[in-house]
Backbone as XML, in Angstrom:
<?xml version="1.0"?>
<chain id="A" units="angstrom">
  <residue number="1" name="MET">
    <atom name="N" x="64.465" y="64.020" z="92.294"/>
    <atom name="CA" x="63.945" y="63.945" z="90.743"/>
    <atom name="C" x="65.142" y="63.747" z="90.241"/>
  </residue>
  <residue number="2" name="SER">
    <atom name="N" x="65.345" y="62.633" z="89.233"/>
    <atom name="CA" x="66.247" y="62.282" z="88.552"/>
    <atom name="C" x="66.448" y="62.733" z="87.240"/>
  </residue>
  <residue number="3" name="PHE">
    <atom name="N" x="67.752" y="62.635" z="86.701"/>
    <atom name="CA" x="67.955" y="63.576" z="85.279"/>
    <atom name="C" x="66.834" y="62.983" z="84.349"/>
  </residue>
  <residue number="4" name="ASP">
    <atom name="N" x="66.314" y="61.888" z="84.387"/>
    <atom name="CA" x="65.538" y="61.148" z="83.578"/>
    <atom name="C" x="64.008" y="61.846" z="83.844"/>
  </residue>
  <residue number="5" name="GLN">
    <atom name="N" x="63.772" y="62.220" z="85.061"/>
    <atom name="CA" x="62.494" y="62.764" z="85.589"/>
    <atom name="C" x="61.994" y="64.167" z="85.004"/>
  </residue>
  <residue number="6" name="VAL">
    <atom name="N" x="63.160" y="64.939" z="84.597"/>
    <atom name="CA" x="62.922" y="66.342" z="84.125"/>
    <atom name="C" x="62.625" y="65.974" z="82.638"/>
  </residue>
  <residue number="7" name="SER">
    <atom name="N" x="61.192" y="66.401" z="82.282"/>
    <atom name="CA" x="60.586" y="66.262" z="81.156"/>
    <atom name="C" x="61.231" y="66.759" z="79.869"/>
  </residue>
  <residue number="8" name="ASN">
    <atom name="N" x="61.104" y="66.247" z="78.932"/>
    <atom name="CA" x="61.845" y="66.855" z="77.692"/>
    <atom name="C" x="60.886" y="68.106" z="77.615"/>
  </residue>
  <residue number="9" name="GLN">
    <atom name="N" x="59.684" y="68.037" z="77.742"/>
    <atom name="CA" x="58.812" y="69.334" z="77.288"/>
    <atom name="C" x="59.226" y="70.503" z="78.147"/>
  </residue>
  <residue number="10" name="GLU">
    <atom name="N" x="59.503" y="70.100" z="79.854"/>
    <atom name="CA" x="59.641" y="71.170" z="80.535"/>
    <atom name="C" x="60.965" y="71.882" z="80.201"/>
  </residue>
  <residue number="11" name="LEU">
    <atom name="N" x="62.053" y="71.011" z="79.716"/>
    <atom name="CA" x="63.143" y="71.484" z="79.431"/>
    <atom name="C" x="63.123" y="72.231" z="78.231"/>
  </residue>
  <residue number="12" name="LYS">
    <atom name="N" x="62.151" y="71.891" z="76.905"/>
    <atom name="CA" x="62.252" y="72.704" z="75.801"/>
    <atom name="C" x="61.382" y="73.955" z="76.182"/>
  </residue>
  <residue number="13" name="ASP">
    <atom name="N" x="60.372" y="73.747" z="76.714"/>
    <atom name="CA" x="59.455" y="75.098" z="76.956"/>
    <atom name="C" x="59.998" y="76.171" z="78.047"/>
  </residue>
  <residue number="14" name="GLU">
    <atom name="N" x="60.509" y="75.655" z="78.972"/>
    <atom name="CA" x="60.848" y="76.691" z="80.201"/>
    <atom name="C" x="61.972" y="76.945" z="80.412"/>
  </residue>
  <residue number="15" name="SER">
    <atom name="N" x="63.018" y="76.660" z="79.431"/>
    <atom name="CA" x="64.472" y="77.038" z="79.366"/>
    <atom name="C" x="64.953" y="77.741" z="78.434"/>
  </residue>
  <residue number="16" name="CYS">
    <atom name="N" x="64.587" y="79.127" z="78.299"/>
    <atom name="CA" x="64.681" y="79.997" z="77.206"/>
    <atom name="C" x="65.828" y="80.951" z="77.533"/>
  </residue>
  <residue number="17" name="CYS">
    <atom name="N" x="66.894" y="80.928" z="76.716"/>
    <atom name="CA" x="67.986" y="81.959" z="76.781"/>
    <atom name="C" x="67.720" y="83.365" z="76.365"/>
  </residue>
  <residue number="18" name="THR">
    <atom name="N" x="68.088" y="84.210" z="77.010"/>
    <atom name="CA" x="67.880" y="85.706" z="76.431"/>
    <atom name="C" x="69.016" y="86.430" z="76.560"/>
  </residue>
  <residue number="19" name="ASP">
    <atom name="N" x="68.969" y="87.517" z="75.709"/>
    <atom name="CA" x="70.145" y="88.300" z="75.874"/>
    <atom name="C" x="69.796" y="89.745" z="76.310"/>
  </residue>
  <residue number="20" name="GLU">
    <atom name="N" x="69.751" y="90.238" z="77.576"/>
    <atom name="CA" x="69.132" y="91.373" z="78.056"/>
    <atom name="C" x="70.564" y="92.348" z="78.469"/>
  </residue>
  <residue number="21" name="GLU">
    <atom name="N" x="70.546" y="93.526" z="77.599"/>
    <atom name="CA" x="71.625" y="94.303" z="77.844"/>
    <atom name="C" x="72.986" y="93.683" z="78.053"/>
  </residue>
  <residue number="22" name="ASN">
    <atom name="N" x="73.360" y="92.954" z="76.909"/>
    <atom name="CA" x="74.654" y="92.087" z="76.886"/>
    <atom name="C" x="75.158" y="91.266" z="77.760"/>
  </residue>
  <residue number="23" name="HIS">
    <atom name="N" x="74.172" y="90.959" z="78.685"/>
    <atom name="CA" x="74.159" y="89.870" z="79.775"/>
    <atom name="C" x="73.231" y="88.554" z="79.468"/>
  </residue>
  <residue number="24" name="ARG">
    <atom name="N" x="73.984" y="87.486" z="78.968"/>
    <atom name="CA" x="72.884" y="86.305" z="78.658"/>
    <atom name="C" x="72.390" y="85.880" z="79.988"/>
  </residue>
  <residue number="25" name="LYS">
    <atom name="N" x="71.087" y="85.411" z="79.824"/>
    <atom name="CA" x="70.430" y="84.864" z="80.728"/>
    <atom name="C" x="69.778" y="83.585" z="80.336"/>
  </residue>
  <residue number="26" name="SER">
    <atom name="N" x="69.388" y="82.531" z="81.234"/>
    <atom name="CA" x="68.543" y="81.509" z="80.989"/>
    <atom name="C" x="67.441" y="81.675" z="81.926"/>
  </residue>
  <residue number="27" name="HIS">
    <atom name="N" x="66.288" y="81.145" z="81.533"/>
    <atom name="CA" x="64.973" y="81.117" z="82.222"/>
    <atom name="C" x="64.620" y="79.849" z="82.534"/>
  </residue>
  <residue number="28" name="HIS">
    <atom name="N" x="64.439" y="79.113" z="83.680"/>
    <atom name="CA" x="63.920" y="77.598" z="83.710"/>
    <atom name="C" x="62.844" y="77.862" z="84.412"/>
  </residue>
  <residue number="29" name="SER">
    <atom name="N" x="62.062" y="76.968" z="84.412"/>
    <atom name="CA" x="60.706" y="76.667" z="85.093"/>
    <atom name="C" x="61.107" y="76.772" z="86.599"/>
  </residue>
  <residue number="30" name="ASP">
    <atom name="N" x="60.075" y="76.963" z="87.306"/>
    <atom name="CA" x="60.052" y="77.030" z="88.672"/>
    <atom name="C" x="60.493" y="75.577" z="89.090"/>
  </residue>
  <residue number="31" name="LYS">
    <atom name="N" x="59.900" y="74.512" z="88.472"/>
    <atom name="CA" x="60.203" y="72.985" z="88.753"/>
    <atom name="C" x="61.514" y="72.612" z="88.640"/>
  </residue>
  <residue number="32" name="VAL">
    <atom name="N" x="62.128" y="73.035" z="87.340"/>
    <atom name="CA" x="63.331" y="72.826" z="87.055"/>
    <atom name="C" x="64.450" y="73.304" z="87.669"/>
  </residue>
  <residue number="33" name="LYS">
    <atom name="N" x="64.269" y="74.838" z="87.960"/>
    <atom name="CA" x="64.984" y="75.560" z="88.818"/>
    <atom name="C" x="65.078" y="74.968" z="90.288"/>
  </residue>
  <residue number="34" name="GLY">
    <atom name="N" x="63.918" y="74.608" z="90.877"/>
    <atom name="CA" x="63.976" y="73.966" z="92.225"/>
    <atom name="C" x="64.594" y="72.553" z="92.347"/>
  </residue>
  <residue number="35" name="ASN">
    <atom name="N" x="64.664" y="72.022" z="91.282"/>
    <atom name="CA" x="65.316" y="70.345" z="90.955"/>
    <atom name="C" x="66.847" y="70.826" z="90.978"/>
  </residue>
  <residue number="36" name="LEU">
    <atom name="N" x="67.158" y="71.636" z="90.271"/>
    <atom name="CA" x="68.694" y="72.153" z="90.413"/>
    <atom name="C" x="69.090" y="72.670" z="91.564"/>
  </residue>
  <residue number="37" name="ILE">
    <atom name="N" x="68.558" y="73.398" z="92.396"/>
    <atom name="CA" x="68.874" y="73.986" z="93.387"/>
    <atom name="C" x="68.897" y="72.754" z="94.604"/>
  </residue>
  <residue number="38" name="THR">
    <atom name="N" x="68.007" y="71.928" z="94.458"/>
    <atom name="CA" x="67.938" y="70.977" z="95.585"/>
    <atom name="C" x="69.331" y="69.946" z="95.418"/>
  </residue>
  <residue number="39" name="ARG">
    <atom name="N" x="69.619" y="69.703" z="93.848"/>
    <atom name="CA" x="70.763" y="68.918" z="93.687"/>
    <atom name="C" x="72.011" y="69.790" z="94.083"/>
  </residue>
  <residue number="40" name="LEU">
    <atom name="N" x="71.669" y="70.853" z="93.946"/>
    <atom name="CA" x="73.268" y="71.775" z="94.307"/>
    <atom name="C" x="73.497" y="71.710" z="95.706"/>
  </residue>
  <residue number="41" name="ASN">
    <atom name="N" x="72.144" y="71.695" z="96.689"/>
    <atom name="CA" x="72.225" y="71.798" z="97.884"/>
    <atom name="C" x="72.942" y="70.514" z="98.524"/>
  </residue>
  <residue number="42" name="ARG">
    <atom name="N" x="72.388" y="69.170" z="97.816"/>
    <atom name="CA" x="72.792" y="67.948" z="98.327"/>
    <atom name="C" x="74.592" y="68.068" z="98.009"/>
  </residue>
  <residue number="43" name="ILE">
    <atom name="N" x="74.983" y="68.549" z="96.981"/>
    <atom name="CA" x="76.374" y="68.471" z="96.699"/>
    <atom name="C" x="77.130" y="69.285" z="97.484"/>
  </residue>
  <residue number="44" name="GLU">
    <atom name="N" x="76.511" y="70.586" z="97.949"/>
    <atom name="CA" x="77.199" y="71.530" z="98.829"/>
    <atom name="C" x="77.357" y="70.507" z="100.045"/>
  </residue>
  <residue number="45" name="GLY">
    <atom name="N" x="76.454" y="69.730" z="100.488"/>
    <atom name="CA" x="76.466" y="68.929" z="101.756"/>
    <atom name="C" x="77.439" y="67.796" z="101.573"/>
  </residue>
  <residue number="46" name="GLN">
    <atom name="N" x="77.548" y="67.379" z="100.448"/>
    <atom name="CA" x="78.523" y="66.409" z="99.992"/>
    <atom name="C" x="80.054" y="66.969" z="100.074"/>
  </residue>
  <residue number="47" name="VAL">
    <atom name="N" x="80.265" y="68.151" z="99.777"/>
    <atom name="CA" x="81.605" y="68.673" z="99.748"/>
    <atom name="C" x="81.920" y="69.036" z="101.240"/>
  </residue>
  <residue number="48" name="ARG">
    <atom name="N" x="81.029" y="69.471" z="101.994"/>
    <atom name="CA" x="81.076" y="69.600" z="103.350"/>
    <atom name="C" x="81.455" y="68.291" z="104.075"/>
  </residue>
  <residue number="49" name="GLY">
    <atom name="N" x="80.967" y="67.257" z="103.811"/>
    <atom name="CA" x="81.294" y="65.796" z="104.280"/>
    <atom name="C" x="82.576" y="65.547" z="103.869"/>
  </residue>
  <residue number="50" name="LEU">
    <atom name="N" x="83.094" y="65.929" z="102.591"/>
    <atom name="CA" x="84.435" y="65.597" z="102.354"/>
    <atom name="C" x="85.431" y="66.380" z="103.203"/>
  </residue>
  <residue number="51" name="LYS">
    <atom name="N" x="85.132" y="67.471" z="103.279"/>
    <atom name="CA" x="86.028" y="68.359" z="104.275"/>
    <atom name="C" x="86.076" y="67.410" z="105.620"/>
  </residue>
  <residue number="52" name="GLY">
    <atom name="N" x="85.008" y="67.217" z="106.052"/>
    <atom name="CA" x="85.054" y="66.615" z="107.383"/>
    <atom name="C" x="85.660" y="65.195" z="107.383"/>
  </residue>
  <residue number="53" name="LEU">
    <atom name="N" x="85.673" y="64.534" z="106.465"/>
    <atom name="CA" x="86.508" y="63.028" z="106.180"/>
    <atom name="C" x="87.957" y="63.251" z="106.244"/>
  </residue>
  <residue number="54" name="ILE">
    <atom name="N" x="88.473" y="64.318" z="105.567"/>
    <atom name="CA" x="89.936" y="64.828" z="105.481"/>
    <atom name="C" x="90.205" y="65.331" z="106.874"/>
  </residue>
  <residue number="55" name="GLU">
    <atom name="N" x="89.429" y="66.119" z="107.588"/>
    <atom name="CA" x="89.612" y="66.506" z="108.996"/>
    <atom name="C" x="89.794" y="65.533" z="109.838"/>
  </residue>
  <residue number="56" name="LYS">
    <atom name="N" x="89.033" y="64.090" z="109.618"/>
    <atom name="CA" x="88.904" y="63.234" z="110.482"/>
    <atom name="C" x="89.995" y="62.191" z="109.989"/>
  </residue>
  <residue number="57" name="ASP">
    <atom name="N" x="90.748" y="62.417" z="109.182"/>
    <atom name="CA" x="91.837" y="61.470" z="108.821"/>
    <atom name="C" x="91.390" y="60.274" z="108.161"/>
  </residue>
  <residue number="58" name="THR">
    <atom name="N" x="90.262" y="60.236" z="107.322"/>
    <atom name="CA" x="89.270" y="58.940" z="106.952"/>
    <atom name="C" x="90.356" y="58.345" z="106.001"/>
  </residue>
  <residue number="59" name="TYR">
    <atom name="N" x="90.325" y="57.092" z="105.994"/>
    <atom name="CA" x="90.872" y="56.203" z="104.781"/>
    <atom name="C" x="90.904" y="56.799" z="103.492"/>
  </residue>
  <residue number="60" name="CYS">
    <atom name="N" x="91.912" y="57.054" z="102.754"/>
    <atom name="CA" x="91.764" y="57.857" z="101.435"/>
    <atom name="C" x="91.014" y="57.301" z="100.369"/>
  </residue>
  <residue number="61" name="ASP">
    <atom name="N" x="91.116" y="55.661" z="100.378"/>
    <atom name="CA" x="89.851" y="55.110" z="99.338"/>
    <atom name="C" x="88.437" y="55.681" z="99.507"/>
  </residue>
  <residue number="62" name="ASP">
    <atom name="N" x="88.074" y="55.571" z="100.838"/>
    <atom name="CA" x="86.710" y="56.017" z="101.131"/>
    <atom name="C" x="86.517" y="57.454" z="100.628"/>
  </residue>
  <residue number="63" name="VAL">
    <atom name="N" x="87.619" y="58.384" z="100.796"/>
    <atom name="CA" x="87.400" y="59.939" z="100.375"/>
    <atom name="C" x="86.981" y="59.865" z="99.029"/>
  </residue>
  <residue number="64" name="ILE">
    <atom name="N" x="87.947" y="59.056" z="98.420"/>
    <atom name="CA" x="88.107" y="59.117" z="96.925"/>
    <atom name="C" x="86.702" y="58.678" z="96.338"/>
  </residue>
  <residue number="65" name="THR">
    <atom name="N" x="86.244" y="57.566" z="97.180"/>
    <atom name="CA" x="84.658" y="57.086" z="96.693"/>
    <atom name="C" x="83.702" y="58.285" z="96.738"/>
  </residue>
  <residue number="66" name="GLN">
    <atom name="N" x="84.000" y="59.059" z="97.940"/>
    <atom name="CA" x="82.967" y="60.119" z="97.937"/>
    <atom name="C" x="83.173" y="61.251" z="97.202"/>
  </residue>
  <residue number="67" name="ILE">
    <atom name="N" x="84.442" y="61.594" z="96.625"/>
    <atom name="CA" x="84.688" y="62.463" z="95.818"/>
    <atom name="C" x="83.957" y="61.995" z="94.123"/>
  </residue>
  <residue number="68" name="SER">
    <atom name="N" x="84.011" y="60.807" z="93.906"/>
    <atom name="CA" x="83.405" y="60.132" z="92.794"/>
    <atom name="C" x="81.996" y="60.643" z="92.804"/>
  </residue>
  <residue number="69" name="ALA">
    <atom name="N" x="81.318" y="60.247" z="93.867"/>
    <atom name="CA" x="79.943" y="60.301" z="93.869"/>
    <atom name="C" x="79.435" y="62.007" z="93.815"/>
  </residue>
  <residue number="70" name="THR">
    <atom name="N" x="80.353" y="62.767" z="94.310"/>
    <atom name="CA" x="80.281" y="64.129" z="94.324"/>
    <atom name="C" x="80.406" y="64.744" z="92.771"/>
  </residue>
  <residue number="71" name="GLN">
    <atom name="N" x="81.369" y="64.289" z="92.050"/>
    <atom name="CA" x="81.571" y="64.611" z="90.752"/>
    <atom name="C" x="80.212" y="64.040" z="90.089"/>
  </residue>
  <residue number="72" name="SER">
    <atom name="N" x="79.978" y="62.532" z="90.190"/>
    <atom name="CA" x="78.720" y="62.294" z="89.623"/>
    <atom name="C" x="77.408" y="62.990" z="89.580"/>
  </residue>
  <residue number="73" name="ALA">
    <atom name="N" x="77.216" y="63.683" z="90.846"/>
    <atom name="CA" x="76.164" y="64.475" z="91.189"/>
    <atom name="C" x="76.260" y="65.839" z="90.230"/>
  </residue>
  <residue number="74" name="LEU">
    <atom name="N" x="77.660" y="66.236" z="90.270"/>
    <atom name="CA" x="77.683" y="67.614" z="89.359"/>
    <atom name="C" x="77.288" y="67.210" z="88.004"/>
  </residue>
  <residue number="75" name="ASN">
    <atom name="N" x="77.638" y="66.209" z="87.470"/>
    <atom name="CA" x="77.669" y="65.855" z="86.073"/>
    <atom name="C" x="75.949" y="65.729" z="85.800"/>
  </residue>
  <residue number="76" name="SER">
    <atom name="N" x="75.375" y="65.256" z="86.600"/>
    <atom name="CA" x="73.975" y="65.030" z="86.501"/>
    <atom name="C" x="73.370" y="66.611" z="86.353"/>
  </residue>
  <residue number="77" name="VAL">
    <atom name="N" x="73.616" y="67.674" z="87.244"/>
    <atom name="CA" x="73.380" y="69.016" z="87.142"/>
    <atom name="C" x="73.791" y="69.629" z="85.750"/>
  </residue>
  <residue number="78" name="ALA">
    <atom name="N" x="74.899" y="69.401" z="85.147"/>
    <atom name="CA" x="75.348" y="69.864" z="84.136"/>
    <atom name="C" x="74.627" y="69.248" z="82.793"/>
  </residue>
  <residue number="79" name="LYS">
    <atom name="N" x="74.215" y="67.925" z="82.903"/>
    <atom name="CA" x="73.398" y="67.245" z="81.932"/>
    <atom name="C" x="72.005" y="67.869" z="81.715"/>
  </residue>
  <residue number="80" name="ILE">
    <atom name="N" x="71.702" y="68.070" z="82.836"/>
    <atom name="CA" x="69.878" y="68.770" z="82.964"/>
    <atom name="C" x="70.167" y="70.206" z="82.111"/>
  </residue>
  <residue number="81" name="LEU">
    <atom name="N" x="71.253" y="70.857" z="82.658"/>
    <atom name="CA" x="71.237" y="72.202" z="81.984"/>
    <atom name="C" x="71.769" y="72.240" z="80.684"/>
  </residue>
  <residue number="82" name="LEU">
    <atom name="N" x="72.840" y="71.065" z="80.229"/>
    <atom name="CA" x="73.133" y="71.095" z="78.760"/>
    <atom name="C" x="71.850" y="70.546" z="78.004"/>
  </residue>
  <residue number="83" name="GLU">
    <atom name="N" x="71.065" y="69.672" z="78.663"/>
    <atom name="CA" x="69.953" y="69.165" z="77.681"/>
    <atom name="C" x="68.901" y="70.330" z="77.246"/>
  </residue>
  <residue number="84" name="GLY">
    <atom name="N" x="68.349" y="70.999" z="78.563"/>
    <atom name="CA" x="67.704" y="72.152" z="78.322"/>
    <atom name="C" x="68.339" y="73.398" z="77.459"/>
  </residue>
  <residue number="85" name="HIS">
    <atom name="N" x="69.460" y="73.349" z="77.647"/>
    <atom name="CA" x="70.251" y="74.394" z="76.561"/>
    <atom name="C" x="70.051" y="74.363" z="75.213"/>
  </residue>
  <residue number="86" name="MET">
    <atom name="N" x="70.357" y="73.043" z="74.684"/>
    <atom name="CA" x="70.233" y="72.494" z="73.551"/>
    <atom name="C" x="68.933" y="72.432" z="72.864"/>
  </residue>
  <residue number="87" name="LYS">
    <atom name="N" x="68.012" y="72.308" z="73.992"/>
    <atom name="CA" x="66.444" y="71.948" z="73.279"/>
    <atom name="C" x="65.924" y="73.321" z="73.228"/>
  </residue>
  <residue number="88" name="SER">
    <atom name="N" x="66.149" y="74.388" z="73.831"/>
    <atom name="CA" x="65.569" y="75.769" z="73.650"/>
    <atom name="C" x="66.478" y="76.693" z="73.285"/>
  </residue>
  <residue number="89" name="CYS">
    <atom name="N" x="67.704" y="77.071" z="73.966"/>
    <atom name="CA" x="68.269" y="78.192" z="73.332"/>
    <atom name="C" x="69.076" y="77.875" z="71.989"/>
  </residue>
  <residue number="90" name="VAL">
    <atom name="N" x="69.642" y="76.787" z="71.971"/>
    <atom name="CA" x="70.525" y="76.251" z="70.685"/>
    <atom name="C" x="69.525" y="76.305" z="69.380"/>
  </residue>
  <residue number="91" name="VAL">
    <atom name="N" x="68.462" y="75.494" z="69.604"/>
    <atom name="CA" x="67.185" y="75.415" z="68.759"/>
    <atom name="C" x="67.045" y="76.793" z="68.272"/>
  </residue>
  <residue number="92" name="GLY">
    <atom name="N" x="66.869" y="77.397" z="69.078"/>
    <atom name="CA" x="66.129" y="78.836" z="68.824"/>
    <atom name="C" x="67.099" y="79.681" z="67.963"/>
  </residue>
  <residue number="93" name="ARG">
    <atom name="N" x="68.433" y="79.790" z="68.617"/>
    <atom name="CA" x="69.625" y="80.281" z="67.892"/>
    <atom name="C" x="69.677" y="80.110" z="66.527"/>
  </residue>
  <residue number="94" name="ILE">
    <atom name="N" x="69.799" y="78.700" z="66.377"/>
    <atom name="CA" x="69.720" y="78.099" z="64.914"/>
    <atom name="C" x="68.733" y="78.570" z="64.155"/>
  </residue>
  <residue number="95" name="GLN">
    <atom name="N" x="67.161" y="78.539" z="64.735"/>
    <atom name="CA" x="66.093" y="78.617" z="63.735"/>
    <atom name="C" x="66.134" y="80.378" z="63.432"/>
  </residue>
  <residue number="96" name="GLU">
    <atom name="N" x="66.848" y="81.165" z="64.143"/>
    <atom name="CA" x="67.206" y="82.470" z="63.878"/>
    <atom name="C" x="68.385" y="82.669" z="62.987"/>
  </residue>
  <residue number="97" name="GLY">
    <atom name="N" x="69.175" y="81.770" z="62.645"/>
    <atom name="CA" x="70.201" y="81.754" z="61.550"/>
    <atom name="C" x="71.504" y="81.760" z="62.291"/>
  </residue>
  <residue number="98" name="ASP">
    <atom name="N" x="71.713" y="81.915" z="63.378"/>
    <atom name="CA" x="72.882" y="81.789" z="64.189"/>
    <atom name="C" x="73.370" y="80.600" z="64.493"/>
  </residue>
  <residue number="99" name="LEU">
    <atom name="N" x="74.372" y="80.232" z="63.472"/>
    <atom name="CA" x="74.897" y="78.999" z="63.746"/>
    <atom name="C" x="76.448" y="79.042" z="64.451"/>
  </residue>
  <residue number="100" name="GLU">
    <atom name="N" x="76.718" y="80.138" z="64.998"/>
    <atom name="CA" x="77.804" y="80.497" z="65.983"/>
    <atom name="C" x="77.599" y="79.578" z="67.245"/>
  </residue>
  <residue number="101" name="VAL">
    <atom name="N" x="76.338" y="79.467" z="67.416"/>
    <atom name="CA" x="75.685" y="78.750" z="68.729"/>
    <atom name="C" x="76.663" y="77.130" z="68.770"/>
  </residue>
  <residue number="102" name="LEU">
    <atom name="N" x="76.453" y="76.678" z="67.661"/>
    <atom name="CA" x="77.008" y="75.446" z="67.587"/>
    <atom name="C" x="78.634" y="75.410" z="67.886"/>
  </residue>
  <residue number="103" name="ASP">
    <atom name="N" x="79.511" y="76.243" z="67.494"/>
    <atom name="CA" x="80.701" y="76.505" z="68.189"/>
    <atom name="C" x="80.854" y="76.672" z="69.779"/>
  </residue>
  <residue number="104" name="GLU">
    <atom name="N" x="79.986" y="77.152" z="70.067"/>
    <atom name="CA" x="79.880" y="77.546" z="71.703"/>
    <atom name="C" x="79.386" y="76.388" z="72.489"/>
  </residue>
  <residue number="105" name="VAL">
    <atom name="N" x="78.179" y="75.589" z="71.794"/>
    <atom name="CA" x="78.059" y="74.140" z="72.289"/>
    <atom name="C" x="79.275" y="73.236" z="72.158"/>
  </residue>
  <residue number="106" name="LEU">
    <atom name="N" x="80.024" y="73.004" z="71.449"/>
    <atom name="CA" x="81.004" y="72.142" z="71.189"/>
    <atom name="C" x="81.969" y="72.579" z="72.219"/>
  </residue>
  <residue number="107" name="VAL">
    <atom name="N" x="82.371" y="73.708" z="72.446"/>
    <atom name="CA" x="83.441" y="73.948" z="73.256"/>
    <atom name="C" x="82.942" y="73.687" z="74.772"/>
  </residue>
  <residue number="108" name="THR">
    <atom name="N" x="81.692" y="73.994" z="75.102"/>
    <atom name="CA" x="81.056" y="73.610" z="76.432"/>
    <atom name="C" x="81.195" y="72.029" z="76.728"/>
  </residue>
  <residue number="109" name="ILE">
    <atom name="N" x="80.677" y="71.422" z="75.480"/>
    <atom name="CA" x="80.850" y="69.800" z="75.629"/>
    <atom name="C" x="82.196" y="69.586" z="75.762"/>
  </residue>
  <residue number="110" name="GLN">
    <atom name="N" x="83.224" y="69.855" z="75.164"/>
    <atom name="CA" x="84.556" y="69.610" z="75.289"/>
    <atom name="C" x="84.996" y="69.943" z="76.945"/>
  </residue>
  <residue number="111" name="LYS">
    <atom name="N" x="84.604" y="70.998" z="77.589"/>
    <atom name="CA" x="84.976" y="71.305" z="78.840"/>
    <atom name="C" x="84.372" y="70.238" z="79.495"/>
  </residue>
  <residue number="112" name="LEU">
    <atom name="N" x="83.185" y="69.847" z="79.457"/>
    <atom name="CA" x="82.397" y="68.804" z="80.070"/>
    <atom name="C" x="83.202" y="67.453" z="80.179"/>
  </residue>
  <residue number="113" name="MET">
    <atom name="N" x="83.798" y="67.242" z="79.159"/>
    <atom name="CA" x="84.248" y="66.002" z="78.654"/>
    <atom name="C" x="85.833" y="65.805" z="79.002"/>
  </residue>
  <residue number="114" name="LYS">
    <atom name="N" x="86.455" y="66.889" z="79.428"/>
    <atom name="CA" x="87.767" y="66.880" z="80.156"/>
    <atom name="C" x="87.783" y="66.371" z="81.548"/>
  </residue>
  <residue number="115" name="LYS">
    <atom name="N" x="86.851" y="66.372" z="82.258"/>
    <atom name="CA" x="86.746" y="66.052" z="83.518"/>
    <atom name="C" x="86.585" y="64.504" z="83.792"/>
  </residue>
</chain>
């Protein structure tokens, strides 16, 4: 399932952030959570593959290409999470009058853009 295949409605309806006993949590639908876990499992395999390439003294350019692919995969996970967060948690908090969430999101976006 690609980033675009995660429907806006799924992200909006099924990704709700809560604050339980001072621990912030998000709740994703089983479909979205499954998609994210599948992506992360693939990324985990890519990282193990990178380690193997280094151990085999693979040509540096080939390793760098694989690193780039891994970074892109991680960025896709971040995009899915950010979109769901914006469409549910952030909107909800703004509707409740909590505008501090905007500063929180801007810091998060700055962290993502550094990479």
